[in-house]
C-alpha positions in Angstrom: -17.6 -22.8 16.4 -14.7 -23.5 18.9 -13.1 -27.1 19.5 -10.9 -27.3 22.2 -7.8 -30.0 21.2 -6.7 -30.5 24.4 -6.8 -34.0 26.6 -8.1 -35.9 23.4 -8.2 -39.5 24.2 -4.8 -39.4 26.3 -5.8 -41.6 29.8 -4.8 -40.1 32.8 -3.1 -41.7 35.5 -4.9 -44.2 37.7 -7.3 -42.5 39.8 -10.1 -44.9 40.0 -11.1 -43.6 43.5 -12.2 -40.3 42.3 -14.2 -41.6 39.4 -16.1 -43.7 41.9 -16.7 -41.0 43.8 -18.0 -39.1 40.9 -20.6 -41.6 40.5 -21.4 -41.5 44.7 -20.1 -45.3 44.5 -17.3 -47.6 46.2 -14.5 -48.1 44.5 -15.5 -51.8 44.4 -18.8 -50.9 43.3 -17.7 -48.6 40.5 -15.5 -51.5 39.0 -18.8 -54.0 39.3 -21.1 -51.4 37.8 -18.8 -51.3 34.6 -20.5 -54.5 33.1 -23.3 -52.0 32.9 -21.7 -49.2 31.2 -21.5 -49.4 27.1 -20.6 -52.4 25.1 -16.9 -53.2 25.6 -16.3 -51.1 28.5 -14.9 -53.5 30.9 -11.9 -51.3 32.9 -11.9 -48.0 34.3 -9.5 -46.9 31.9 -12.1 -47.9 28.8 -14.4 -46.1 30.8 -12.6 -42.9 31.3 -11.7 -43.2 27.3 -15.6 -43.7 26.7 -16.2 -40.4 27.8 -14.0 -38.7 25.6 -14.0 -37.7 21.8 -11.3 -37.7 20.0 -10.6 -34.1 18.5 -9.8 -35.7 14.7 -12.8 -37.7 15.0 -15.1 -34.9 16.1 -13.5 -32.7 13.3 -13.9 -35.3 10.5 -17.7 -36.3 11.8 -18.8 -32.4 12.5 -17.1 -29.8 10.3 -16.9 -31.9 7.5 -13.4 -31.7 7.3 -13.5 -28.2 6.4 -10.6 -25.9 6.7 -9.7 -24.1 9.7 -9.9 -20.2 9.9 -8.4 -20.0 13.2 -6.2 -21.9 15.1 -4.9 -20.4 18.3 -1.8 -21.9 20.1 -2.4 -20.6 23.9 1.4 -21.1 24.9 4.3 -23.3 23.7 3.8 -26.0 26.4 4.0 -29.3 24.9 0.3 -30.5 26.7 -1.2 -28.1 24.7 0.0 -29.1 21.1 -0.4 -32.9 21.3 -1.5 -34.0 18.1 -0.7 -30.8 15.7 1.5 -33.5 13.7 -1.7 -35.9 13.2 -4.5 -33.0 12.9 -2.2 -30.8 10.4 0.7 -32.9 8.7 -1.1 -36.5 8.5 -5.0 -35.5 8.3 -3.9 -32.3 6.0 -6.4 -30.2 7.4 -6.0 -26.8 5.7 -5.3 -23.8 7.8 -6.1 -20.1 7.4 -5.1 -18.0 10.3 -2.2 -19.3 12.8 -2.5 -17.3 16.6 0.9 -17.7 18.6 2.9 -15.7 21.3 6.3 -14.0 20.5 7.9 -17.0 22.6 11.5 -17.7 22.5 11.3 -21.6 23.8 13.6 -23.9 22.2 13.6 -27.9 22.6 16.2 -30.4 21.2 15.7 -34.0 20.8 17.2 -35.2 24.3 14.2 -33.2 25.7 11.7 -36.0 24.4 13.4 -38.9 25.5 11.2 -40.7 27.9 8.7 -38.0 27.8 5.1 -38.1 27.0 5.2 -35.9 24.2 5.8 -36.5 20.6 8.9 -34.2 18.9 6.8 -34.6 15.9 4.5 -32.3 17.0 7.2 -29.8 18.0 8.4 -29.8 14.6 5.0 -29.6 13.1 4.7 -26.2 15.5 7.8 -24.9 14.7 6.5 -25.0 10.8 3.2 -23.6 11.7 4.4 -20.8 13.3 6.4 -20.0 10.2 3.5 -19.8 8.1 4.0 -23.1 6.8 1.0 -26.0 6.4 0.6 -29.2 4.9 1.3 -30.2 1.1 3.5 -26.7 1.0 0.5 -24.7 2.1 0.9 -21.5 3.2 -1.2 -19.6 6.0 -1.3 -16.1 7.9 0.5 -16.3 11.3 -0.4 -13.7 14.0 1.4 -12.7 17.0 -0.8 -10.4 19.0 -1.0 -8.6 22.1 -3.4 -8.0 25.1 -5.9 -4.6 23.6 -4.8 -5.3 20.1 -7.9 -5.1 17.5 -8.4 -6.1 14.1 -11.7 -6.4 12.3 -11.5 -10.3 11.6 -11.3 -11.1 15.3 -13.1 -8.0 16.5 -16.2 -8.7 14.5 -16.1 -12.6 16.0 -16.4 -10.8 19.4 -12.9 -11.9 20.7 -11.0 -9.6 22.9 -7.6 -10.4 23.5 -6.7 -9.6 27.6 -3.1 -11.3 27.7 -0.3 -11.4 27.4 1.5 -7.9 27.1 4.8 -7.1 25.6 6.2 -7.0 29.1 4.9 -10.3 30.3 6.2 -12.0 27.1 9.6 -10.5 27.8 9.0 -12.0 31.3 8.5 -15.8 30.3 11.1 -15.7 27.5 13.8 -14.5 30.5 12.7 -17.2 32.6 12.0 -19.8 30.1 8.6 -20.4 31.8 5.6 -20.1 29.7 2.4 -20.6 31.4 1.7 -16.8 32.1 2.8 -16.1 28.1 -0.8 -17.9 27.5 -3.5 -15.7 25.1 -6.2 -14.9 27.1 -9.8 -14.5 25.6 -12.7 -13.2 26.0 -15.4 -14.4 23.4 -18.6 -12.5 23.5 -21.9 -13.2 21.8 -25.4 -12.0 22.2 -24.8 -10.4 25.3 -22.6 -13.1 27.0 -19.2 -13.7 27.3 -17.0 -17.0 28.0 -12.9 -16.3 28.8 -10.6 -18.8 27.8 -7.2 -18.3 29.7 -5.0 -21.3 28.7 -2.3 -21.7 31.9 -2.4 -18.2 32.9 -1.1 -17.4 36.3 -0.6 -14.6 38.8 1.4 -12.9 36.9 -1.2 -12.6 34.2 -4.0 -12.1 36.0 -2.6 -9.1 38.2 -2.1 -7.0 34.6 -5.4 -8.1 33.3 -7.0 -6.6 36.7 -5.2 -3.6 36.2 -5.5 -2.9 32.6 -8.6 -4.7 31.6 -11.1 -4.7 35.1 -14.2 -3.8 32.9 -13.7 -6.7 30.4 -13.2 -9.6 33.3 -16.8 -10.2 34.1 -17.9 -13.2 32.0 -20.8 -16.2 32.6 -18.5 -18.9 31.9 -14.7 -19.3 32.9 -12.6 -22.4 31.3 -10.4 -22.8 34.7 -6.8 -22.0 34.0 -4.0 -24.5 34.2 -6.9 -27.4 34.0 -8.3 -26.4 37.2 -4.8 -26.2 39.5 -4.3 -23.8 42.2 -1.7 -22.4 40.2 -3.8 -20.8 37.5 -6.3 -19.9 40.5 -6.7 -15.9 41.3 -9.0 -15.2 44.4 -9.0 -11.2 43.0 -9.4 -12.4 39.3 -12.4 -14.9 39.9 -14.0 -12.5 42.0 -13.8 -9.9 39.5 -15.1 -12.4 36.5 -17.9 -13.6 38.7 -18.5 -16.4 36.4 -21.8 -18.9 36.7 -19.9 -21.7 35.4 -16.4 -23.0 35.3 -15.1 -25.8 33.3 -11.9 -27.7 34.0 -10.6 -29.4 31.1 -8.5 -32.3 32.9 -7.8 -36.1 33.1 -6.5 -37.5 36.6 -7.4 -34.8 39.2 -4.5 -32.8 40.5 -3.3 -32.7 43.8 -3.7 -29.1 43.9 -6.9 -29.1 42.4 -9.1 -25.7 43.2 -12.5 -27.0 42.2 -13.7 -25.9 45.8 -12.0 -22.5 45.4 -13.7 -21.8 42.3 -17.2 -22.9 43.9 -16.4 -20.6 46.4 -17.4 -17.9 44.3 -20.8 -19.4 43.6 -20.0 -21.1 40.7 -21.0 -24.2 39.2 -18.0 -26.3 38.6 -17.6 -29.2 36.0 -14.7 -31.4 34.8 -14.4 -33.4 31.5 -12.7 -35.9 34.0 -16.4 -36.6 35.3 -18.3 -35.5 32.1 -16.2 -36.3 29.2 -16.6 -33.7 26.5 -18.4 -30.6 27.3 -20.0 -28.6 25.0 -21.3 -25.0 25.7 -23.3 -23.3 23.3 -24.7 -19.6 23.3 -27.7 -19.2 21.3 -28.8 -16.0 19.3 -31.3 -14.9 22.1 -28.3 -15.1 24.7 -29.2 -18.5 26.4 -26.2 -20.9 27.5 -26.4 -24.4 27.3 -23.9 -26.7 29.0 -24.0 -30.5 28.0 -22.1 -33.2 28.7 -20.8 -36.0 26.3 -23.9 -37.4 25.9 -26.0 -34.3 25.4 -27.5 -34.2 29.1 -27.9 -30.9 29.9 -25.7 -29.6 32.9 -26.8 -26.3 33.0 -28.8 -23.8 31.5 -28.2 -19.9 32.2 
């Protein structure tokens, strides 16, 4: 089981035109049709929120509040750790293994002034990466690099494609951390999914050079929320995914959905389909479902 906690129920900026377009409606018709949506939905903001599932609620309802075996912090940007304080400190979810990059990012209280992020999430992150969990609990902290193999993730079909030590050094020197993202390839029943965090050109070029045979995949989670900055033509051509999933709220002005689609992939966005679930069964069949459990694609 993997839960991507990013985006949660944080509403995007107003982009009602794109929401209406996704339903093949005019803006006016979209607003009129809200009356026919689930009870309590009377605005486009409510409509968008109705598509999403809060990760804490998901964990409580579906995993029966069981401990987390492996939490992976792809990179230290705040939009990828919103909710850490609530999840681990307030809900006191037990944790066994915490994956983190060897980043040297530092922030102080002034970095949170007028920012949409909570300083407590950053504080919680600092404690977690030191091995300190809720109520004085402890956990294993893992800093791994591309190509590292250990039984307790190789047995789970996880390959680390990035970052390399050189990429980590470059990101620390530039104080820019998208390329430091863990890029993971998950394999099961002859199928594979690539999760690249916010990886950009530097990371993709490294993977193309070092792991060309490990790049083909069936499903790709679009890097950097589907922005052009995370899209690399050669890398996507090498991966050749059948489906691409964009985890995004407001459609970015630099959206690369068309570029991914040009490779023959079906592109799905949480913006239009809400929470998206990917399931690989024991027979190697992949099911991609929307937040209502409706089948979007079978591979």
